[in-house]
C-alpha angles and dihedrals in degrees: 000000000000124000091250092054091048093053090046092055092044093052090046090053092049091048090051092051092049091050091049091050092051091050090048092051093047105039109020110100112258092220091061097048092080092055091046092052092046096053094039090056090047090052091048091053090067093057101026109066097189131100125210129206119190123206112197124208094227120032110143127088091248090055090240115165112262114251089211091056091050092049092048091048091053094045094049091046091059091052102032097079090077099058111008118097098196117052138171119225126214133177109226102168131011093230095049132070124256119293111228124206133181115272124230118287092017127128131210134177130229133189124212121179090338094311117122120215135176127224120198128181125211141155137215120223119191117241092230128038116221119239109239140148087226106044119194133194106274100184115104121204128204142179120225120206116202125189140151115276092235088066095052095115095049093047099045097040104035116007100054091047089050092051094050093047095047092044093054092047092051091047091053091049095049100035120120110231118233141203111221132197126187121251124223111266089242087072098046095097134060137051112351091341118157137182091238131045120200146193129192113281107230104152108146098208117130135170089254091061094040114112099231141110113284094230091053093048093050091051092053093046092052091049092050092048092050091050094050090053096041103091094116092041093054090047090051094053092043097243131132112259097249139104133203127220126191113199113190137165143100121316116281096028095118107263095142091042089053090056091052091049090051091051092049092046094052097031090236133152120243125229109196103201116204104199096192091069093052110094101201147342093278092060090047090057091048090053091051092052091054093056119097134222122268091047142122117224109206131195107182122202091005091178088064099038097077139349092266098135099061103042092101091054102049093112093055093045092050090064091057095046093077092056094052097041097089093048092051092049091055093050110066093194092055090045092054091045093052091048091051091049091048091050091049092051092049090052094064127034097183107140132205089249091053092050091048090053089048090056103036109004133101092281091058088072092063099111127349148240096055129145119203116204128191122189127194140161092210112043092175090067094063123094110255090230089060096057103032121128110279092042102043098021097178125040114199120187114206106197139173122310117285126193094263090053089048090055090056091050092047089053092047098045104029104017089236124146096175140003137170090250093057091087093058092045091051090053092049093047090057090056101036135062111221127154121238088243091060092045091050092049091054092047094051111099112242096200142010090257094062117094132195094274092053091054093048092049090050089053092049090051091049091049092050091049091050090048091051092048090051090050092052092049090051091051092049090050090050091051091050090050091049092049092048089051092052092051092050093048095248124128118247090245091057091050091048091046092050092046090047092051090047092049092047090051091049091048091051093048092046090047092052090047092049091047090051092050091048091051093049099042102029092228123129111206121182126190 
């Protein structure tokens, strides 16, 4: 038989098969096709000794991407470079090489405990595309696992579990961390709309570069490490796998930098929650559900986000509103301010109760490995129920710059571990209150001509100026107190004595309160 005759017979056979298939599709009863397929597969099982398991990309009712499919995709991608001929490339992190995954309609092999299996990728595209103003991707991908039926027990009981575990571990290692912010609910619906928008999280802050006492930093790092490894412990004690941190202190003391350092230390994502764009408690719960594990949920300046501190006192404040109404109507500035405040309150109806449930209610257990962080400049303005232990488990006070924090900044900004001016700076820091942000700004060189000594002298000058301003304010306060004493008929010594006793009492109360917080939270914070 010549080559031409062979090709002629082959093409005739293919044409006959195609004609038979068309006739089958058109004239064979639809009701009988199921039986035909059933018995044909049963017949094939006697001569075909292999079993197939298919993992679809979307399986749930909400059309949420299958976690098993994602884990398998990651696992195969790490092993497919050896045998696959068609690969897809993806950049995961800027400082890492390309991540390669198996392309569609490609097949790779894998060996587990001496058992050989085959993985094949495919996708299903609908014959007709729906007409919609918000089109979505209709193709559905799947992975098909093929193995010999004699290895069923090994594959179903051990191999699949191994693939899912390894795939999740690789995904965590290669994932690109993100910084999320919540969208307004008006933009939650439509094509590719989500409740959270994100950018890549690339903040370089670490605990090593954080201007803080070493003992305090080590305590926080140990607490974070224990939390990240505490899944079984939290399950044993019957508590949701979450932890709350309250960061408080004057402006410029490093609260936001602390959050970035925590995220870099744990390799977590950050969800920056803006409460003023959340309409009500229901939306707040929906946002919580959409967050993932291994994340830090942050509400910065919570005392300014919403009127959460005065909701328990509305009845008392209402009585005083009538007295001030006439004065506010006369003052146009106050009137505009009150209207703006009223408009802001109407924009968001998140209540203190809703926020408490968000932190520590039933919905807080949806998911795991989450840290919730509040920051505030004025901790005394917050409702005690909001920051109690169990909600905000750890209270961390970030105070003014001490000498140990200055040493960290000097090393970061000037690469100095010691200098002859350090002694004078240490003495001034004991007598002066200056935030780490202000100290860092003075240490930063302003030109190429400035050297380390110029920066240190600038800091000394700034500390002396701040000290002098504080002295003048203290003198003015003393004069006012003396004047007030003369008007009330008391001698200056009596006023000073009363003020001294009051200050001593406040110091004692604050000291007892701080000691109590230290005992409860295990955090030593020094001003």
